[in-house]
C-alpha positions as CSV (number, residue, x, y, z in Angstrom):
1,M,-48.2,-125.1,230.1
2,S,-46.7,-125.0,233.6
3,Q,-47.8,-127.8,236.0
4,L,-47.3,-127.8,239.7
5,V,-46.4,-131.2,241.1
6,I,-46.9,-131.4,245.0
7,P,-46.4,-134.4,247.2
8,G,-49.7,-135.6,248.5
9,E,-48.4,-135.1,252.1
10,Q,-48.7,-131.4,251.5
11,I,-52.5,-131.5,251.6
12,I,-53.8,-129.8,254.6
13,T,-57.6,-130.2,254.2
14,I,-60.2,-131.1,251.7
15,T,-63.5,-129.4,251.9
16,R,-66.6,-129.1,249.6
17,G,-65.1,-126.1,248.0
18,G,-61.5,-127.3,247.4
19,I,-58.2,-128.4,248.7
20,L,-55.9,-126.4,251.1
21,Y,-52.3,-127.3,250.6
22,T,-48.8,-126.1,251.2
23,D,-46.8,-125.5,248.0
24,L,-43.0,-126.4,247.6
25,T,-42.0,-123.0,249.0
26,G,-44.2,-123.4,252.1
27,I,-47.0,-121.1,251.1
28,R,-50.6,-122.1,251.5
29,Q,-52.5,-122.5,248.3
30,W,-56.1,-123.4,247.2
31,V,-57.5,-125.7,244.6
32,D,-60.9,-124.4,243.8
33,F,-63.3,-127.3,242.8
34,V,-65.8,-125.0,241.1
35,E,-63.0,-123.6,238.9
36,C,-61.8,-127.3,238.1
37,R,-65.4,-128.2,237.1
38,H,-65.8,-125.1,234.8
39,Q,-62.5,-125.9,233.2
40,H,-63.5,-129.5,232.5
41,L,-67.0,-128.6,231.3
42,A,-65.5,-126.2,228.8
43,Q,-63.9,-129.2,227.1
44,V,-67.1,-131.4,227.1
45,E,-69.5,-130.9,224.2
46,H,-72.6,-132.6,225.8
47,P,-72.0,-132.8,229.6
48,T,-73.8,-135.4,231.7
49,A,-74.7,-135.1,235.3
50,L,-71.5,-137.0,236.1
51,D,-69.4,-134.7,234.0
52,R,-70.5,-131.8,236.2
53,R,-68.9,-133.7,239.2
54,Y,-65.5,-134.2,237.5
55,I,-62.8,-131.8,238.7
56,G,-59.7,-133.8,237.9
57,C,-58.1,-136.9,236.4
58,R,-55.9,-139.6,237.9
59,N,-53.7,-142.3,236.3
60,T,-53.9,-146.0,236.7
61,E,-52.3,-148.2,239.3
62,Q,-50.0,-149.7,236.8
63,S,-48.2,-146.4,236.3
64,A,-44.8,-145.7,238.0
65,T,-46.0,-142.4,239.5
66,I,-49.4,-142.3,241.1
67,Y,-51.1,-138.9,240.9
68,V,-54.2,-136.8,240.6
69,R,-54.2,-133.8,238.2
70,F,-56.8,-131.1,238.8
71,F,-58.4,-129.1,235.9
72,C,-57.3,-125.7,237.2
73,E,-55.0,-123.1,235.8
74,P,-52.2,-123.6,236.2
75,P,-52.8,-127.4,236.6
76,V,-52.0,-128.7,240.1
77,I,-50.8,-132.4,240.4
78,F,-50.5,-134.2,243.7
79,S,-48.3,-137.2,243.6
80,F,-48.5,-140.1,245.9
81,R,-46.3,-143.1,247.1
82,S,-49.0,-145.6,246.3
83,S,-52.6,-145.9,244.8
84,A,-53.9,-146.9,248.3
85,R,-52.4,-143.7,249.8
86,R,-53.9,-141.6,246.9
87,N,-57.3,-143.3,247.4
88,L,-57.3,-142.9,251.3
89,D,-56.0,-139.3,251.3
90,L,-57.6,-137.8,248.4
91,I,-60.1,-139.7,246.3
92,Q,-62.3,-141.1,249.1
93,P,-62.6,-137.7,250.9
94,M,-63.5,-135.9,247.6
95,S,-66.0,-138.5,246.6
96,R,-67.8,-138.3,250.0
97,L,-68.2,-134.6,249.1
98,G,-69.5,-135.4,245.7
99,W,-66.5,-134.7,243.6
100,Y,-64.9,-137.1,241.2
101,T,-61.8,-137.7,239.0
102,T,-61.7,-139.6,235.7
103,I,-58.9,-141.8,234.3
104,C,-56.4,-139.5,232.4
105,I,-56.4,-140.6,228.8
106,R,-54.8,-137.7,226.7
107,S,-51.0,-137.2,226.8
108,T,-51.7,-133.6,227.9
109,E,-53.2,-134.9,231.0
110,A,-50.5,-137.0,232.0
111,L,-47.5,-136.5,234.4
112,P,-44.2,-137.5,232.9
113,E,-43.3,-140.9,234.1
């Protein structure tokens, strides 16, 4: 499975529908939050109300690389210089719009360190 790793600085805007960003070739791309939710729910046997708001996962602050991985195809990963930058630039704006990330727990959800 191919994963796109994009620096967090490439994010242009975050809306209720998704994230507009510039990829590594300079082309504007879109992460669709509804698609991410559908991908996540397809993996959950008995989804809760909170499961319906998850669109990606993030690693812990103890990791060498700070990132958020979105549950879209292909997966899009935004990397950040610090957890503070990730929280300010991505986690907080998304949560204000009602979207959340979980902690990555499976090796298939992790970005190579």
